[in-house]
N, C-alpha and C positions, 0 to 999 in steps of 0.2 A: 573795807571793803570798797576797790577803786571798782568805780562804773566807767565805761567807755561807751559815750552814746555817737552815733555815727550819722552823721547828718552831711553826705557827701553828691548823693544820690540826684540824678537830674531830671527822673522822674516826666521820663517823655511817654508813658502811657494816659498821663494828666494833662497832654497837648492840649487847648492852647492856654488852661490855667497855668500848668507849671512850666516856665520857661527855661534855658539854659542860665540864663543870667539872675531866676526868680522862679528856682524849685517851688515843690509844694509845699515843701516844709516848713517854709517862712511866709508863708500866704496865710496871713491874721483873719482865717473865715471861721473860726470856731469861738463865738462868745468874744470875736476878738482879740484871739492870741491865735499865733499859730502850731502847727503841731511839737517844733522843735523848743517851746516856752512849754508846750503841755506836759512833754518829754524831763523838761527840766524840775518844773514842780512836782514832779512824780516821785523823783529822786534825790533830790538837793535837803530837802527836812530832813528824811531819813537817813543818810550816811554824809550829809557834811558836803558846802559845796567846795570845800577842797580839795574831797575825792571824787567829784565829777569833771569828766573829761569830753571835750568835744575831739572828733574826730573829723576833719571836714576840708575842703581844696581852698587855694589861696584868693578864686574868685568869692568864697562866699564868707571871707575871716570878717570883714568890714558889718558885714549885716548877720552875724551870730553875736559880734560884741556888743551892735546896736539892742538884740533883741533878749539878749542875756547880759544885761549891765554885771548883775553878781558872779559870774565865770570870769575865774583869774585867768589872766591872760597868758599864764606859762601851760595853763590846763587847756590848751587849744593844741591838738595835734595838724600840722599841714600837711597831707599827702603830695609830693612833687609831683605826679602824675595819676591818670585815672587808670585803675587797673581794676581786680574784679576782687572779691570778700575774700578771697583766699590771702591776698598780698595784702589786703586793707587789715586784717585782723593781726597779719603778725608785725603792719607796720606800727599799729599801737602796743604790741607786747616786746617790741626792740624797744619803744619808747619808755616803759614802766620798768623794763631791765635797768636803763643805765639814769632812770632816776633809783635805784639800787633796793627799788620795792621787793617783797617779799609776801605773798598771799593769796586770799581769794579776788578775782576779780567777774564780773557782769557785764558781759556784750549786750547792751541794749540800740533801739532803731530812732530816729528823729520824728519819724513818718506815719506812725501810729495812733488811735484810738484808742481809750476804754473806761468803762462809766465806772468801774470796783476797783478805783485806785487802792485799797488796802489789800484787797485781793494781790495784785501784783508787789506790792511792799511786802506781805508776808512771805510770798515766793521767794524773792531777793534772800531776805533774812533768812530763810530757810536752807536755802541754798548756799548760803555763806556758813550756816552751821554744817552741814552734811561737807562741806571742802575743809572746814577745821579740824574735822572728824577723819577727812580719809582724802588728800588732796590730790590724789592719782584718779579722777571722775571728771567726765562732765557732765552738766545737769541741765535740762531741756526742762523749760516749761511747755507746756500744753495746754491750750486752752479748748474747756469743751465747747464742740460745736455746735452750733444752732441750725446748720441746715447746710444740706450737703452742696458745699462751695466747691468744685472743680478748678475755682482758678485760683486757690490756696496747696502751700505743701500740707500732709497731712503726717501724725505721725504715729509709730503703730505701738501703742500702748501695750507691754506684758504686764504679766503675774504680782504682786505687790515683791517688792525688795526688802523693806521693811520701812521703820518709822523714828518718826526723831521726833519729842517730846509731845506726840502722840498724834502726830501727822506724816501720815504716808508717805511713802513715793515706791514707787514701780520700775521695773525693767522695761529697756529700750531695745525694742525689735525691728528698728528700722523704720524708713519713711517712703510717703510716694509723691512725688513733686505736682499738681497741675493732673490727675489722673483724669482718665473718660472721664465724661458723664455717668456710663451705666455702671462703672468699678465705684466709682465715687458714691454713688447711692448705697452701694451696697457697704462699704467702707461705713460711712454714718449711721446705715441700719445695724451694722454688728456691736457698735457701742467700744470697739477696741482701737477707734482710731478718734487722733483729737486735733486739733488746728495747729498748726506748726508755727508761732509768732517769729522766730528766729530768734528768742531768747536765751541765755546759755550762760552758767556759772562754772568756773573751772579754777584752776589755782594757776598765777601766775610760770610757779614750777614747771608743771604738767602741760601747760600748753606749748610750753617753751622748748620741752624736752621733744613733744609732738613735731612739733616745726623741723628739729633740727633733722629726727629719725626718717619722718614718714614725707615730710615735703625738704627737703633740703637745698633743693632750687631755689624755693622761693627764700627762705632763711638766709642764704648765699646773698644773693642780689638785695636786700632789706639791709642786711649788716654792712653790707660793701656798701651803701650808700647807692647801689644801683636800682632804684625802688622801678624804675618806669622799662627796666629790663627784665620785668618779673614776665611768666608767666602767666595769663590772664587765667585764673580757675576758681571756681566757688571756693566759698571754707568745705562745701561736700565732699567736694572731687580730691580739693587738697590734704583734708584730716580727716573730718568724719568719717569717711566711707574706706577707709583705713585703719581707725581704732577697733582694738577688740570690745567688743559688744557689752563686756562687764565692767566695760570702765565709762558707762554712759547708764545714766538715769533720770527718770522721767518726773516732775511733779505735776500734778495735775491741777489745772486754775480756771476759773469762772469769772474771769477779770473784766467780763463785757467788751473783749479786744475785738476790733477792727483794723481793717488797715486798707483806705482809703487809695489803695493803687491802681485804679484807673477810673475813671469819670462816673463808671457806675455804681462800683464799689462806693465811691463818694456819695452816693443817693443812698445805698443800702446802710451805709454807717449813719447818716443822717432822718433818715427814716423808718420806722419800723415796719409800717404797713410795707406789704408788697405792693399794694394798689396804689398807695399814695407817690405826692409828686413832690420834687425838691426844685424849689426855684429861686431866683433871686435876682435882683434888679427888677425894671420896668417890662415886666411879664402877664401877658393872660393867657389863659388855657381853657378852651373850650373841649370837655368829655376825652380830654388826654389823661391817662392813667398810668402809675409805675414807671415816669419819668424824669430827668434831671432839664430842669431848663434854664442856664444860666445867661442875663443880660448884662454887660459889664460896659453899656453905652446907653445914658443917663438919656439923652436925645431922640431915640428910638426903642418902640414897642416890640417886644418880640410874641407874634401871636402864634398858638397852636390849634391844633383842630384834629379829635381824635385820634392821636398818636398814642401809641401802646411799649412801652419798655425802649424809648428812644432817650437817646443822649442831644442836647444841643446845645451850645456855648457859643455866646458871640460876643466877643471882642473889639476895642476898637480898630485892629488891625487885619482880624483873623474869625474864622466863623467855620466851627464844625459840625456836623451831623453826623450821627452814627447810632446803629442799633442795639442795644444794651449785649447781645452775644456777639458785637464781632469791636468791641471798644479795645479790649487789647491788640487789634491792629494798630492801634493809633501809632506805637512804636514804628512800623514799618511805614508808615506814611511820614513817619517826621525824618527816617534815614532818606526814604525817596526825594523830598524837599530837601534835603541835606546836599545830595545826589546833583540835584535841581538848581542849584546856589540860591534858594529859599531860606540862607541864614539866618537875613533882617526878620525873619517872620517866628525865628525858633528862640 
């Protein structure tokens, strides 16, 4: 099986920790490793480094080669422009087709964390077996939710569809992306919805046919070498929303997965207690709870008093202070700063 790790995102919601020249997936803040290094460590031993591909942009090629010295140079896919995930997956599909590969393909991401790697590997291996049994499937890995997180996508899990080697898989009934809090609470309590990490397994032949039939405008742009002209569509909008539901199944997982996609999500990933704090650098807190306080300036102390649910990040050239409920708006902030010609801080 081929595994493609996508690592081209900027991570604007993590600013100022994540910058355009050094996005979050390259920050070595998890016991000295970055999330892309952790992603590599999860799959390379199980499937062989020759079968692992990294897709990114030219801007990040050198840092990837430095952080992943065992990655074969020919296994780096360089996107010629920034588009959305729909075109990005199609780009990888076209690359693998040109290599004359056929068989199972797994799509995973470079910016996630997980506690139980063996569960993840078992899911990928089971997906591979299912694709070898029926190549016309999309197999989604669904993570058992730990709480009602309305900043994530959720998968609606249906009844049991079958089993392979005594492992069950389930019908796919659609999903909800970032549901409103009240609906998210109901979904969590129902037990029928799982978190969507965005990992899936399919066959190269099937996903190729899906692009040709369901997203011909993307397929034609990619295969004609006009990637920059591709419409900006998510993979869901481009493909999954148009696929017959009988062509999709779900594997339930319990990987201890988290996506530190916002600064507060990073806090949640690093601290199990909702009241606990996550700190870095020269920080002193008095009465502060449920907060992330990062100080990347050695000669300065960052002190807080009685903060609750706050994010404070101090770097050499930027400081951000935001309540946990509003961290998603950091993307808006970055856009405004770009309009104001403050690119040097981004």
